[in-house]
C-alpha positions in Angstrom: 187.5 156.1 344.6 184.3 155.1 343.5 182.2 155.0 346.5 178.5 155.3 346.6 177.0 157.2 349.7 173.8 159.4 351.0 176.4 162.4 351.7 180.0 162.6 351.7 180.9 159.8 349.4 184.2 160.5 349.2 184.7 161.3 353.4 182.4 162.0 355.7 184.0 164.7 358.2 183.3 164.7 361.7 183.6 168.3 363.7 187.3 169.2 363.6 188.4 167.0 361.1 191.5 167.7 359.0 191.3 166.3 355.5 194.8 167.2 354.1 196.6 165.5 351.4 194.5 163.3 350.1 193.4 162.1 346.2 189.3 162.2 345.9 188.1 160.9 342.8 185.3 159.4 341.0 182.5 159.0 344.3 179.0 160.0 343.7 176.1 160.6 346.4 173.1 158.6 345.8 169.6 160.9 346.8 167.1 158.7 349.0 164.5 159.3 351.6 167.1 159.6 354.2 169.2 162.0 352.6 169.9 164.8 350.4 172.8 163.7 348.3 175.2 166.8 349.3 179.1 166.0 349.0 179.9 164.0 346.3 183.6 164.2 347.4 183.1 165.5 351.0 180.7 166.4 352.9 182.3 168.5 356.4 181.2 170.1 359.0 183.5 172.9 360.7 186.3 170.4 358.6 189.8 172.2 357.9 190.4 170.3 354.2 193.7 171.2 352.7 195.5 170.3 349.6 193.6 167.8 348.5 192.6 166.8 344.8 188.9 166.6 344.5 187.8 165.5 340.9 185.5 163.5 339.4 183.0 163.4 341.9 178.9 163.8 341.4 176.1 165.0 343.9 173.3 162.8 342.1 169.4 163.1 342.5 167.8 159.9 342.1 164.9 161.6 344.7 162.9 164.1 342.8 162.2 166.1 346.0 166.4 166.4 346.8 168.3 168.8 346.0 171.6 167.5 345.8 174.8 170.2 346.7 178.3 170.2 346.7 179.9 167.8 344.0 183.1 168.3 345.2 182.9 169.8 348.7 179.7 170.1 350.5 179.9 172.0 354.0 177.4 173.2 356.6 176.9 173.3 360.0 176.3 176.6 361.7 176.9 180.5 361.0 180.0 180.7 363.2 182.2 178.3 361.8 185.7 178.7 361.0 186.6 175.7 359.5 188.6 176.1 355.8 189.3 175.4 352.2 192.4 175.9 351.2 194.8 175.1 348.4 192.9 172.5 346.4 192.3 171.4 343.4 188.5 170.9 342.8 187.9 169.7 338.9 185.6 168.2 337.1 182.8 167.4 339.7 179.0 167.4 339.0 176.0 168.7 341.6 172.5 168.2 340.2 171.6 171.0 341.9 173.8 173.7 343.4 178.0 174.1 343.7 179.5 172.1 341.3 182.9 172.4 342.8 181.8 173.7 346.4 178.6 173.7 347.6 178.5 176.4 351.1 175.1 176.5 353.1 174.7 178.2 356.4 178.9 178.7 357.1 181.5 180.9 357.2 184.7 179.2 355.7 187.8 180.2 354.3 187.7 179.5 350.6 191.6 180.1 349.6 193.8 179.5 347.4 192.0 176.9 345.3 191.9 176.1 342.0 188.1 175.4 340.8 188.4 174.3 337.0 185.8 172.6 334.8 183.1 171.6 337.5 179.3 171.8 336.9 176.1 172.6 338.6 172.7 171.4 336.6 171.4 174.9 338.4 173.4 177.3 340.2 177.0 177.9 341.2 179.2 176.0 338.6 182.1 176.6 340.8 180.8 177.8 344.1 177.1 177.7 345.4 177.1 180.4 348.5 173.9 180.5 350.2 172.0 180.9 353.5 173.3 182.9 356.1 176.9 181.8 354.4 179.7 185.2 355.3 182.8 182.9 354.1 186.2 185.0 352.8 186.6 183.7 349.0 190.0 185.0 348.2 193.3 184.1 345.7 191.2 181.2 344.0 191.7 180.7 340.4 187.8 179.7 339.1 187.6 179.2 335.3 185.4 177.2 332.7 182.7 175.9 335.6 179.4 176.0 334.3 175.8 175.9 335.6 172.4 175.3 334.0 171.2 178.6 335.6 172.6 181.0 337.2 176.5 182.3 338.4 178.3 180.0 336.1 181.7 180.8 338.8 180.3 182.0 341.7 176.6 182.2 343.3 175.3 184.2 345.8 171.3 183.8 347.6 170.0 184.5 350.9 173.1 186.2 352.7 170.9 188.8 354.0 173.9 190.6 355.1 174.2 193.9 357.0 176.0 196.6 355.4 179.6 196.4 355.3 179.3 192.6 356.1 179.0 191.5 352.8 180.8 188.3 351.9 184.4 188.9 350.5 185.5 188.1 347.5 189.1 189.1 347.6 191.9 188.7 345.1 190.2 186.1 342.8 190.2 185.3 338.7 187.3 184.2 337.9 187.2 183.7 334.0 185.4 182.0 331.5 183.1 180.6 333.3 179.3 180.1 332.1 175.5 180.0 333.1 172.3 179.3 331.0 170.6 182.4 332.6 167.5 182.4 330.3 164.5 184.1 333.1 165.6 187.4 334.2 166.5 185.6 338.3 169.3 183.3 336.6 172.1 186.0 336.5 175.8 186.0 336.2 178.3 184.3 334.2 181.0 184.9 336.2 179.4 185.8 339.8 175.5 185.7 340.4 173.6 187.2 343.6 170.1 186.6 343.7 167.2 186.6 346.7 169.0 188.5 349.7 172.7 187.7 347.9 175.2 190.0 348.9 179.5 190.0 347.9 182.0 192.6 348.5 184.3 192.2 345.3 187.8 193.7 346.1 191.0 193.3 343.6 189.2 190.6 341.2 189.4 189.6 337.6 185.9 188.7 335.8 186.9 188.4 332.0 185.8 185.9 329.6 182.5 184.9 331.6 178.9 184.4 329.7 175.5 184.9 330.9 172.7 186.3 329.3 172.0 188.1 332.1 174.9 189.9 333.1 177.8 188.2 331.9 180.5 188.9 334.1 177.9 189.8 337.0 174.6 189.8 337.6 172.3 191.0 340.2 168.5 190.2 340.7 167.0 191.1 344.8 170.3 191.5 345.8 173.6 193.9 346.7 177.2 194.0 345.2 180.1 196.4 346.1 182.8 196.6 343.4 186.2 198.0 344.0 189.4 197.8 342.2 188.6 195.0 340.1 188.9 194.1 336.2 185.3 193.6 334.5 184.7 193.2 331.1 182.4 195.8 329.8 182.5 197.6 332.9 179.9 198.8 335.1 177.8 199.4 332.3 177.6 195.6 331.2 176.5 194.4 335.2 173.3 193.4 335.2 171.4 194.4 337.9 167.0 194.1 338.9 165.8 195.5 341.8 169.3 195.4 343.5 171.8 197.6 344.3 175.2 198.1 343.3 177.9 200.0 344.5 180.6 200.5 342.1 183.4 202.0 344.0 187.2 203.5 342.8 189.9 201.9 340.7 187.6 199.8 338.7 188.7 198.9 335.1 187.5 197.1 331.8 190.6 196.1 330.1 192.0 192.8 328.8 193.8 192.1 331.6 196.6 190.0 329.5 196.8 186.7 330.8 200.2 185.2 329.6 198.5 182.7 327.7 195.5 180.3 327.6 195.0 178.4 330.6 198.0 180.0 332.2 196.1 183.3 333.9 199.2 184.9 335.3 199.2 188.4 334.5 201.7 189.6 331.3 205.0 191.4 332.2 207.1 190.8 329.4 204.4 193.1 326.8 205.1 196.4 326.1 202.2 197.8 328.0 202.1 195.5 330.6 199.3 194.1 332.0 196.7 197.0 333.2 196.0 194.9 336.6 199.6 194.7 337.7 200.0 197.2 340.8 196.6 198.9 340.7 195.4 198.3 344.2 196.0 199.7 347.3 195.4 196.6 350.1 195.3 193.1 349.1 195.8 189.4 350.7 199.0 188.8 352.1 200.3 186.1 349.6 198.7 184.9 346.3 196.8 181.1 345.4 200.9 180.1 344.9 202.1 181.6 348.6 203.7 184.4 347.0 204.2 187.3 349.2 201.8 190.1 348.3 202.8 193.0 347.4 205.7 193.1 344.8 206.1 196.2 342.6 206.0 195.2 339.4 206.0 198.6 337.4 208.5 200.6 339.4 205.8 202.8 340.6 205.1 202.5 344.3 201.4 204.0 344.6 199.8 200.9 344.5 201.7 197.6 344.7 199.1 194.8 344.7 197.6 192.9 341.9 194.2 192.7 340.7 193.5 188.2 340.6 195.1 185.3 342.2 198.2 185.6 340.5 200.7 188.3 342.5 203.2 189.3 339.3 206.8 188.4 340.8 210.1 188.9 339.3 210.8 185.9 338.1 207.3 185.8 336.0 209.2 188.2 333.6 210.5 185.4 331.8 209.9 181.9 332.0 212.0 180.3 335.0 214.3 177.0 333.5 215.2 174.2 335.3 217.5 171.4 333.8 216.9 168.3 334.8 220.6 165.5 333.8 220.1 161.9 334.7 223.8 162.2 334.7 223.7 163.8 337.9 221.5 162.4 339.5 218.4 164.5 339.0 214.8 162.8 338.6 212.0 164.5 336.5 210.0 164.2 339.7 212.5 166.5 341.8 212.5 168.9 339.1 208.7 168.9 338.9 208.3 169.2 342.8 210.6 172.4 342.8 208.5 174.0 340.0 206.3 176.5 340.3 203.7 178.0 337.9 205.0 178.9 334.7 207.9 176.8 335.1 209.7 175.4 331.7 211.5 171.8 332.7 214.6 170.6 330.0 215.2 167.1 330.6 218.8 166.6 329.4 219.3 163.7 326.7 219.6 160.5 328.3 217.8 157.2 329.7 215.8 158.1 332.9 214.8 155.2 335.2 214.4 154.5 338.8 212.2 156.3 341.3 211.1 159.7 340.2 211.3 158.7 336.9 208.1 156.7 336.4 204.5 157.8 337.9 205.4 161.3 337.4 202.8 164.0 338.6 203.0 167.5 337.7 200.4 167.9 340.6 198.1 170.5 338.9 201.1 173.2 338.2 201.4 174.8 335.1 204.7 173.5 333.5 206.3 172.9 330.0 208.2 169.8 330.5 210.2 169.0 327.4 213.6 167.6 326.3 216.4 168.7 325.1 216.8 167.5 321.5 213.7 165.6 321.2 212.6 162.0 321.9 214.9 160.2 320.2 217.5 161.4 322.5 215.4 161.8 326.0 214.2 158.2 327.1 211.9 157.6 330.2 212.5 154.4 330.8 209.6 153.1 333.7 211.3 149.2 334.0 207.9 147.5 334.4 207.6 149.9 337.5 204.8 151.8 336.5 203.5 154.2 334.1 205.7 157.1 332.8 203.2 160.6 333.4 200.0 160.7 335.2 197.8 164.0 334.6 195.2 163.9 337.0 195.3 167.2 339.0 192.9 168.9 336.9 195.7 170.0 334.8 194.6 172.1 331.7 196.3 173.0 328.4 199.2 175.3 329.8 200.4 172.0 330.9 202.8 170.5 328.1 204.7 167.4 328.0 206.8 167.5 324.7 209.2 165.4 323.4 210.0 162.2 324.9 210.3 158.2 324.4 208.1 156.4 327.1 208.7 152.7 327.5 208.2 149.8 329.5 205.6 151.0 331.7 203.0 149.0 333.0 199.8 150.0 335.6 196.1 148.7 335.1 195.2 151.7 333.0 197.3 153.9 330.6 200.7 151.9 330.5 202.6 155.3 329.5 200.4 157.8 330.0 197.1 158.2 332.4 194.9 161.3 331.8 192.0 161.2 334.6 189.9 164.8 334.8 192.5 166.6 333.0 193.2 168.4 329.8 197.3 168.6 329.5 199.0 168.5 325.8 201.0 166.0 325.1 203.1 166.3 321.8 206.3 164.8 319.7 206.2 161.7 321.9 207.4 158.1 321.1 205.1 155.6 323.4 206.2 152.1 322.6 206.8 148.7 324.6 204.3 149.5 327.1 201.7 147.4 328.9 198.2 148.0 330.8 196.4 145.1 332.2 192.7 146.8 331.9 192.4 149.9 329.6 195.3 151.7 327.4 198.3 149.6 326.6 199.9 153.3 325.8 197.3 156.0 326.6 194.2 155.6 328.8 191.7 158.8 328.8 188.5 159.6 331.3 187.3 163.3 331.4 188.3 166.1 330.4 189.9 167.2 327.1 193.3 166.4 326.2 195.8 167.5 323.1 198.0 164.4 321.8 199.9 165.3 318.2 202.3 164.5 317.0 202.9 161.4 318.4 204.1 157.5 317.9 202.0 154.6 319.6 203.3 151.6 318.7 204.0 148.3 320.2 201.7 148.5 322.9 199.9 146.1 324.6 196.7 145.9 326.9 196.6 142.4 328.3 194.5 141.3 331.7 196.7 139.4 334.3 197.1 135.9 334.0 193.9 134.5 335.8 192.2 137.5 335.8 188.2 137.6 334.5 188.8 141.0 332.9 189.7 141.6 329.2 191.8 144.3 328.4 191.1 146.9 325.5 192.8 149.7 323.8 196.2 148.5 322.9 197.1 151.9 321.9 194.5 154.5 323.5 192.1 153.9 325.4 189.3 156.6 325.8 186.3 156.5 328.7 183.9 159.4 328.9 182.5 160.5 331.9 179.1 159.1 333.4 178.0 162.6 334.8 178.9 165.1 332.5 178.4 165.2 329.0 180.9 164.1 326.9 184.0 166.4 326.0 185.2 166.5 322.5 188.8 164.8 322.8 190.7 166.3 319.3 193.8 164.3 318.7 195.9 165.0 315.1 198.9 163.2 313.5 199.2 160.2 315.1 200.7 157.0 314.4 199.1 154.4 316.1 200.4 150.5 314.9 201.4 147.0 316.0 199.8 148.1 319.1 197.6 144.6 320.3 194.7 144.1 323.0 191.6 142.0 323.1 189.4 144.4 321.5 190.3 147.7 319.6 193.8 147.2 319.2 194.5 150.9 318.5 191.7 152.7 319.8 188.8 151.8 322.0 186.0 154.0 323.0 183.4 153.1 326.2 181.1 155.2 328.4 180.1 157.8 326.3 183.6 158.9 324.8 183.6 161.6 322.3 186.8 161.5 320.1 188.0 163.2 316.9 190.8 162.0 315.2 192.8 163.9 312.2 195.3 163.3 310.2 196.2 159.8 312.1 197.4 156.1 310.3 196.0 153.5 312.5 197.4 150.3 311.1 198.5 146.8 311.4 196.9 146.4 314.9 195.6 143.6 316.6 192.8 142.6 318.3 193.6 139.0 320.1 190.3 138.6 321.2 187.6 138.7 318.6 188.3 139.6 314.7 186.8 142.7 313.4 188.5 144.7 316.1 191.8 145.5 315.1 192.0 148.6 315.1 188.9 150.3 315.8 186.2 149.7 318.6 183.4 151.4 320.1 181.6 150.1 323.0 177.7 151.3 324.4 178.4 150.3 327.9 177.7 153.3 330.1 176.5 155.3 327.0 176.9 155.3 323.3 180.5 156.5 322.3 181.1 158.9 319.2 184.6 158.3 316.7 185.0 161.1 314.7 187.4 160.5 311.7 188.7 163.1 309.0 191.9 162.7 306.7 193.1 159.6 308.3 193.8 156.2 307.4 193.2 153.0 309.2 193.0 149.4 308.3 189.7 148.1 307.1 188.5 151.7 306.5 184.9 152.4 307.8 184.1 148.4 308.5 184.8 148.8 312.0 183.6 147.2 315.6 180.6 149.7 316.5 178.3 148.6 319.2 174.3 149.9 319.0 174.3 153.0 320.5 177.7 154.3 318.8 178.9 156.0 316.0 181.7 156.1 314.1 181.3 159.1 311.6 184.0 157.7 308.6 183.9 161.1 306.2 184.1 160.0 302.8 183.2 164.0 301.5 185.7 165.5 299.0 188.6 167.0 300.5 188.3 165.3 303.9 188.5 161.6 302.9 189.7 158.5 304.8 191.5 156.1 303.6 192.1 152.6 303.7 195.3 151.8 302.2 198.7 150.4 303.6 200.5 153.4 304.6 204.2 152.1 303.2 206.3 152.4 306.0 209.8 152.7 305.4 210.9 149.9 307.7 214.1 151.1 308.6 215.5 151.6 312.2 215.2 153.5 314.4 213.0 155.4 311.7 210.6 152.6 310.7 206.9 154.9 311.3 208.5 157.2 308.5 206.6 156.7 305.1 208.2 155.7 301.4 208.1 158.3 298.9 205.1 156.4 297.5 202.7 156.5 300.5 199.0 157.3 300.1 199.3 159.2 303.7 201.5 162.0 301.8 199.5 165.4 300.5 196.6 163.9 301.9 196.3 165.4 305.2 194.8 168.7 306.6 196.5 171.7 308.1 193.2 172.4 310.1 193.9 171.3 314.0 197.2 169.9 313.0 200.3 170.8 314.1 203.0 173.6 312.4 205.9 171.1 312.7 206.4 167.2 312.9 207.5 165.2 315.7 211.5 166.0 314.2 210.6 170.1 313.8 210.1 170.1 310.2 207.9 172.4 309.1 204.3 171.0 308.0 203.7 170.4 305.1 206.6 170.6 303.5 204.6 169.7 300.1 201.2 170.5 298.2 199.5 169.3 301.6 200.3 168.1 304.9 200.8 164.3 305.7 199.0 161.9 307.9 201.0 160.1 311.0 203.4 162.0 313.1 206.3 162.3 310.5 206.2 164.6 307.6 207.8 163.5 304.5 210.8 165.2 303.6 210.3 166.8 300.2 213.1 165.7 299.2 216.1 164.2 300.8 218.5 165.9 298.5 219.0 163.7 295.8 216.1 161.0 296.4 214.5 161.8 293.0 211.9 158.6 293.6 211.2 159.5 296.7 211.8 155.9 298.4 213.6 157.8 301.3 217.2 156.6 299.6 219.9 158.1 297.6 220.9 155.0 295.3 221.5 153.9 291.5 217.5 153.9 291.1 217.5 157.7 291.4 220.0 158.1 288.4 217.8 155.6 286.5 215.3 157.6 287.3 216.5 161.1 286.1 218.1 159.7 283.2 214.2 158.4 282.0 213.6 161.8 282.3 216.2 163.9 280.8 215.5 167.0 278.7 211.8 166.8 279.3 209.5 169.3 281.0 209.6 169.5 284.9 205.9 170.6 285.3 204.7 166.9 283.2 203.3 164.2 285.8 206.2 163.4 288.4 209.0 164.9 286.3 209.4 167.3 288.8 211.0 165.0 291.1 214.0 164.4 288.7 214.9 168.2 288.7 217.5 167.2 291.7 218.9 170.9 291.8 215.5 172.2 291.9 216.5 174.6 288.8 214.2 175.2 285.9 215.5 171.8 283.7 215.8 168.2 283.9 219.9 167.6 282.4 223.5 166.1 283.0 223.5 168.4 286.1 221.4 166.9 287.8 222.9 163.1 287.2 226.4 164.6 288.9 224.5 165.9 291.8 222.8 162.8 292.8 226.0 160.8 292.0 227.5 163.2 295.0 224.9 162.3 297.3 224.9 158.8 296.9 224.2 156.1 299.9 222.5 158.7 301.7 219.2 158.3 303.2 216.4 159.7 305.5 218.2 160.6 308.6 214.2 160.9 310.4 
């Protein structure tokens, strides 16, 4: 991790090397007169590359004449090559020429069962750049959300020069939501681009939602493609063809593939009608991206049984598989994850989870929902200072969800509770408290990716260096670091309560290295900077490039007067309708819900529903009043009998009603005295409140 070399900065593999089960992260080649800078993560020659996480690497160009390729993996070394690239997660890598994920030059490996996600090539092949007589088998891959500056957002084929019927096989792949810049006529293909002798035999594939001015799904320039039994948005008419041959064979369709959900590219069999990609192909690969056997008869008609795309619909895909983790039975959360497949929902029963398997928990790139049975107050992950709670660094996307946990007593160098590197999971309805990091992010550390965090309480965490260490610790609540390779992804967070955290700088949040963050409906209050005054809540640093924090509908102590280094930007909105405030949020202060708000809090009815979750951390529907609240809690409007909105029903409410008797409920705050919520304020309201005396907010 963090290595530099002229080629193969992570691993430089010799002939026949087996690279299996490694984590190859954050490495970069540096070109010079001695090398071309290929292979930011791995440079391989006839290697077996299997089951690795290859993320955040870069093939970079410091020599203007060099064309570095293969940000994640670069393979080369001769046509008769039988190596393999199988079952890897290849995400958030960069190549300053071709092949953000994979560069494949003059070799013919098997490229099978990989998740190739969010990679970028400055010129060609955001996901894969395949060229120079290469004839690999490309099968069962998910190629999604990659970008290329010029052509081939997903896959780029160039100078293949294949004889008829020898085109590289592109079989049972799901190639979606990739994009390429296009521009000149030769820069083609948002999903697949073939150029100057490029060729591909596309079978049983889904190309959908890709974008390019010259052939969003498929573009051909001086090349050839054969397409059969595949689903292409727009069909044959949408294929871009210049001086090329397109052979459009049987079984192709142009219909919405009906994926199960955002970033979950399994095919939907629960709807009526089912996905049009199910059971449409007479042949296919022997298994799918998960290792599930093909074919599986999904529609009960046995004519064709193979599905299009990387995923073969299975019987247990018809509804979400549910696994229960029960601490009383000795179950661990990690064991439940290890036994799960894509699409599983893991329900974690009430209790406190400790010991091995209940800290440093990883989803391993799977599409999972991990949720507590009854919310964060009842389901606690106690790390006992042995490590952090959860780590997301396998390229997880928004279909991976963590919901409803208290994570406490975590300890790590970065992210005491949650560590998120080059990944974009959804984290919601959690309480992160009492965690510690010795470098960045007392509770949460985010670098690269675009995770979503909502309805979460981040309190009483610490970023504090080890005794005698020469570093300083930043971001008591959350530390953000952008990518030194990518243009910043904007991270959107909403309805967070961040309070009583501490760090050397940035007691609440700290941004570095071109991080770009938007906060909506958040409360940042009473955090502490132990090193430098003026950085208690927010610190924006310009090391590695300026960072940007945009705040809307937020309450931050100190208002816009935060620490912002030259080159960084704090966008503090004061526009009508989205104004931020600098006012004591008036937390209730009563355990176990001390971060709920009193009825006269300035954070009530001052948020926005834009980007906000539809419920709060307790499941209360937002909004309960005229507008939604700032912070993780929606104020209970009202607790029956709590007429003065202080979260208690007591003698003060009786006095409040008495002072409003027989007045119009439409005047001022008189409506609050209408305890029975009828048309008048009268003796019946007093009687009702007397029956509720000494109750209080249960949130």
